[in-house]
C-alpha positions as CSV (number, residue, x, y, z in Angstrom):
1,M,72.2,67.1,-40.0
2,N,70.8,63.7,-39.5
3,K,67.7,65.2,-37.9
4,R,67.2,67.4,-41.0
5,I,67.6,64.5,-43.4
6,L,65.1,62.5,-41.3
7,A,62.6,65.4,-41.3
8,V,62.9,65.8,-45.1
9,T,62.5,62.1,-45.6
10,L,59.4,61.9,-43.5
11,L,57.9,65.0,-45.2
12,T,58.6,63.5,-48.6
13,C,57.0,60.2,-47.6
14,S,53.9,62.1,-46.3
15,F,53.5,64.0,-49.6
16,A,54.0,60.8,-51.6
17,T,51.3,59.0,-49.5
18,A,48.9,61.9,-49.8
19,F,49.5,62.1,-53.5
20,A,49.0,58.3,-53.9
21,Q,45.7,58.6,-52.0
22,I,44.5,61.5,-54.2
23,E,45.5,59.5,-57.3
24,E,43.7,56.4,-56.1
25,R,40.4,58.3,-55.6
26,Q,40.6,59.5,-59.2
27,Y,39.5,56.1,-60.5
28,N,36.4,54.0,-59.9
29,P,37.4,50.6,-58.5
30,N,34.2,49.0,-59.9
31,S,35.0,49.9,-63.5
32,I,36.6,47.6,-66.1
33,D,38.3,50.5,-67.9
34,P,38.1,53.3,-65.4
35,I,38.2,56.9,-66.6
36,A,39.9,59.4,-64.4
37,L,37.6,61.9,-62.7
38,Y,39.6,64.8,-64.2
39,E,38.9,63.4,-67.7
40,Q,35.1,63.2,-67.2
41,H,33.3,66.1,-68.7
42,Y,29.8,64.7,-68.1
43,K,28.5,61.7,-66.1
44,V,25.1,60.3,-65.1
45,K,24.1,57.0,-63.6
46,V,21.2,55.1,-65.1
47,W,19.4,51.8,-64.6
48,R,18.2,49.8,-67.6
49,Q,15.6,47.0,-67.4
50,V,16.5,44.1,-69.8
51,D,13.8,41.6,-70.5
52,L,15.5,38.4,-71.5
53,L,12.4,37.1,-73.2
54,E,12.5,40.0,-75.7
55,K,13.5,39.0,-79.2
56,Q,16.6,41.1,-79.3
57,N,17.8,39.7,-76.0
58,K,17.4,36.0,-76.9
59,G,21.1,35.7,-77.7
60,F,21.7,36.0,-73.9
61,F,18.9,33.5,-73.2
62,A,19.5,30.6,-75.6
63,R,18.2,27.2,-74.3
64,N,20.9,25.7,-72.0
65,G,23.2,28.6,-72.7
66,E,21.5,31.3,-70.7
67,V,23.6,34.0,-69.2
68,T,21.6,33.5,-66.0
69,R,22.7,29.8,-65.9
70,L,26.3,30.8,-65.7
71,M,25.6,33.5,-63.2
72,L,23.6,31.2,-60.9
73,D,26.2,28.4,-61.1
74,L,29.0,30.8,-60.2
75,V,27.1,32.1,-57.2
76,K,26.4,28.6,-55.9
77,K,30.1,27.7,-56.3
78,G,31.1,30.8,-54.4
79,E,33.0,32.2,-57.4
80,L,30.9,35.3,-57.6
81,D,30.1,37.7,-54.8
82,V,26.6,38.9,-54.3
83,Y,26.0,42.4,-53.0
84,K,23.1,43.7,-50.9
85,D,22.6,46.8,-53.1
86,D,24.0,48.4,-56.2
87,S,26.3,50.7,-54.2
88,L,28.6,47.5,-54.2
89,K,29.8,48.2,-50.7
90,T,28.3,45.3,-48.7
91,K,28.5,41.7,-49.7
92,F,26.4,38.7,-48.7
93,T,28.2,35.7,-47.3
94,K,28.1,32.6,-49.5
95,E,25.4,31.1,-47.3
96,E,23.3,34.2,-47.5
97,A,23.8,34.5,-51.3
98,I,22.7,30.8,-51.8
99,S,19.7,31.2,-49.5
100,S,18.5,34.2,-51.6
101,L,18.3,31.8,-54.6
102,V,15.8,29.5,-52.8
103,R,12.4,29.5,-54.3
104,N,10.7,27.0,-52.0
105,Q,12.0,26.3,-48.5
106,A,12.7,22.8,-47.4
107,V,10.1,20.9,-45.3
108,D,11.4,19.3,-42.2
109,Y,9.8,15.9,-42.0
110,P,10.0,13.7,-38.8
111,E,12.8,11.2,-38.4
112,W,12.0,7.6,-39.1
113,G,11.7,5.4,-36.0
114,P,12.1,1.6,-35.9
115,S,9.0,1.1,-33.7
116,E,6.8,3.5,-35.7
117,S,4.0,2.3,-37.9
118,V,3.8,4.2,-41.2
119,Y,1.3,4.2,-44.0
120,Q,1.6,4.5,-47.7
121,G,2.4,8.1,-48.7
122,D,4.0,9.0,-45.4
123,I,7.4,10.8,-45.7
124,R,10.2,10.3,-43.2
125,K,13.7,11.6,-42.9
126,F,16.6,9.2,-42.5
127,N,20.3,9.9,-42.8
128,G,19.7,13.3,-44.4
129,K,17.4,12.0,-47.1
130,N,13.6,12.0,-47.5
131,Y,11.8,8.6,-48.1
132,E,8.2,8.1,-49.1
133,A,6.4,4.9,-47.8
134,Q,5.3,2.8,-50.8
135,S,3.2,0.5,-48.5
136,D,2.1,0.2,-44.9
137,N,5.0,-1.1,-42.8
138,T,6.5,-1.2,-39.3
139,G,10.3,-1.2,-38.5
140,V,11.5,-1.5,-42.1
141,N,14.8,0.4,-42.5
142,P,14.3,2.9,-45.4
143,E,17.8,2.4,-46.7
144,Q,17.4,-1.4,-46.9
145,S,13.7,-1.7,-47.9
146,P,13.9,-5.3,-49.2
147,N,10.5,-5.4,-50.8
148,G,10.4,-1.8,-51.9
149,E,8.6,-0.5,-48.9
150,W,10.4,2.9,-49.2
151,A,11.6,5.1,-52.1
152,I,13.7,8.2,-52.0
153,T,11.7,11.4,-52.8
154,Q,12.6,14.9,-53.7
155,Q,9.4,16.1,-52.0
156,G,10.1,18.6,-49.3
157,M,13.6,19.4,-50.6
158,A,14.5,23.1,-51.0
159,L,14.1,24.3,-54.6
160,T,16.3,27.0,-56.0
161,F,15.5,29.3,-58.9
162,E,16.3,27.8,-62.3
163,P,18.1,29.8,-65.0
164,R,14.9,30.3,-67.0
165,D,13.1,31.6,-64.0
166,V,15.4,34.7,-64.0
167,T,13.8,36.5,-67.0
168,R,14.8,40.1,-66.1
169,L,18.2,41.8,-65.6
170,V,18.7,45.4,-64.3
171,V,21.9,46.9,-65.7
172,N,23.3,49.7,-63.6
173,E,25.8,51.8,-65.6
174,D,27.5,55.1,-65.7
175,L,27.3,57.2,-68.9
176,I,30.6,59.1,-69.0
177,F,31.7,61.6,-71.7
178,D,35.5,61.5,-71.8
179,K,36.6,65.0,-72.7
180,R,40.1,63.8,-73.8
181,R,38.8,61.2,-76.3
182,S,35.6,63.2,-77.0
183,R,33.2,60.2,-76.9
184,L,30.6,58.7,-74.6
185,Y,31.3,55.5,-72.7
186,Y,28.9,53.1,-71.1
187,D,30.5,51.9,-67.9
188,I,28.5,49.0,-66.5
189,Q,28.8,48.8,-62.7
190,S,26.5,45.9,-61.7
191,I,23.8,43.5,-63.0
192,Q,20.8,42.6,-60.9
193,M,18.9,39.4,-61.4
194,Q,15.1,39.4,-61.0
195,V,12.4,36.8,-60.9
196,F,8.7,37.1,-61.0
197,D,7.0,36.4,-57.7
198,D,3.6,34.7,-58.6
199,V,2.3,35.2,-55.0
200,A,3.2,38.9,-54.7
201,G,2.6,39.6,-58.3
202,F,5.7,41.6,-59.1
203,Y,9.4,41.0,-59.8
204,K,11.8,40.6,-56.9
205,Q,15.6,40.8,-56.6
206,V,17.6,37.6,-56.5
207,G,21.1,39.0,-56.4
208,I,23.3,41.9,-57.5
209,I,26.6,41.0,-59.1
210,R,29.5,43.4,-59.7
211,Y,30.0,43.5,-63.5
212,K,33.8,43.7,-63.2
213,D,33.8,40.3,-61.5
214,L,31.2,38.9,-63.9
215,E,33.1,40.1,-67.0
216,A,36.3,38.3,-65.7
217,K,34.3,35.1,-65.4
218,F,32.9,35.5,-68.9
219,R,36.5,35.5,-70.1
220,Q,37.5,32.6,-67.8
221,Y,34.7,30.3,-69.1
222,P,34.4,31.1,-72.8
223,E,32.8,27.8,-73.6
224,K,29.9,28.6,-71.3
225,A,29.7,32.3,-71.9
226,I,28.4,32.2,-75.5
227,W,26.1,34.9,-76.9
228,F,24.0,33.1,-79.6
229,N,23.9,34.9,-82.9
230,R,20.6,33.8,-84.5
231,Q,21.6,35.3,-87.9
232,N,25.0,33.7,-88.2
233,T,26.2,31.2,-85.6
234,A,29.8,31.4,-87.0
235,Q,29.7,34.9,-85.4
236,N,28.7,33.8,-81.9
237,K,30.4,36.0,-79.3
238,N,31.5,35.9,-75.7
239,F,28.9,37.5,-73.3
240,A,31.5,40.1,-72.3
241,D,31.9,41.2,-76.0
242,A,28.1,41.2,-76.5
243,F,27.7,43.6,-73.5
244,L,30.6,45.7,-74.8
245,L,29.0,45.9,-78.2
246,R,25.6,46.8,-76.7
247,L,23.9,43.8,-78.3
248,F,21.2,43.9,-75.6
249,H,18.1,46.1,-75.4
250,G,16.9,47.7,-72.2
251,Y,14.9,50.8,-71.5
252,I,15.8,53.3,-68.8
253,T,13.8,52.9,-65.6
254,K,15.8,55.2,-63.4
255,V,18.2,58.2,-63.6
256,E,20.1,59.1,-60.5
257,N,18.3,61.8,-58.6
258,P,18.3,63.3,-55.1
259,D,15.2,61.3,-54.0
260,D,16.6,58.0,-55.4
261,I,13.3,56.9,-56.9
262,D,12.6,55.5,-60.4
263,I,11.1,57.5,-63.2
264,I,7.5,56.2,-62.9
265,G,7.6,56.7,-59.2
266,M,8.8,60.3,-59.6
267,I,5.9,61.1,-62.0
268,Q,3.4,59.5,-59.7
269,A,4.8,61.4,-56.7
270,S,4.2,64.6,-58.6
271,G,0.5,63.7,-59.3
272,G,0.9,62.1,-62.7
273,N,-0.4,58.6,-63.6
274,R,1.4,55.5,-64.7
275,F,0.8,56.2,-68.4
276,E,2.6,59.6,-68.1
277,G,5.4,57.7,-66.3
278,V,5.8,55.3,-69.2
279,Y,6.0,58.3,-71.6
280,E,8.6,59.9,-69.3
281,V,10.8,56.7,-69.6
282,Y,11.1,57.2,-73.3
283,R,11.5,60.9,-73.0
284,Q,14.5,60.4,-70.7
285,E,16.1,58.1,-73.3
286,N,15.7,60.8,-75.9
287,L,17.1,63.5,-73.6
288,L,20.2,61.4,-73.0
289,M,20.7,60.9,-76.8
290,E,20.3,64.7,-77.2
291,K,22.7,65.3,-74.4
292,E,25.3,63.1,-76.1
293,H,24.8,65.0,-79.4
294,N,25.1,68.4,-77.7
295,L,28.4,67.4,-76.0
296,W,30.1,67.4,-79.3
297,E,29.7,71.2,-79.5
298,Y,32.1,71.7,-76.6
């Protein structure tokens, strides 16, 4: 009898574990308000390019209140994880994340020596700081410098990207039609920060943030996460609410596809030119709008 009870108990536990695992897979862990897979009638993943210098997006890029300022500060403090790609499976370490924000690498100047003769303009390192010689001298300690022979300089220090250097965001989101509630939901998965590389001549990725984590930080720091309403500052909103209300403008650059390439690249790969690719970008936007309209017929 005891063996039978034990066997039934183990079998019940096995079914419960399997059922829990099935239930767990029904929801996207990267979604703020996940919709169960069995409730999704239609789903497509898109990437939108958001130019923060565009007039409609200035609310996210107000002077000293940039959304990128808060994002960069949180990454530097280690409060936000940075991911290697928008699959959100592999994270950078804090050190790797901070190093990706470096615009100019530090210059390693020689250490100061008490017997060395230096000349005006020479830079030497001493106790972790860089000093610039203000006059010719020999054996003068940079930290003491009784007659102003040395001055601390920022020259050669590593420079990180400033908030206003990050002028482009790429929003990765799932468009999901919920068949129970009969409406389309925009489920933002990640936001990628991009800066323009003057040397290479194109935008490059700085870091990818999981939006679920970022939205929580918007709520945690409401005094820093302010979307500026240029029409009525009494109605300024939290960045999280501004994204929820779709107060940003961005055009679709990529729709998920088997080749995993963007729209313009897809057109060029099939023999088209860049102009046709730009046209296709707007056509895809209209196709998605038409798709949403047609879904109401089901």
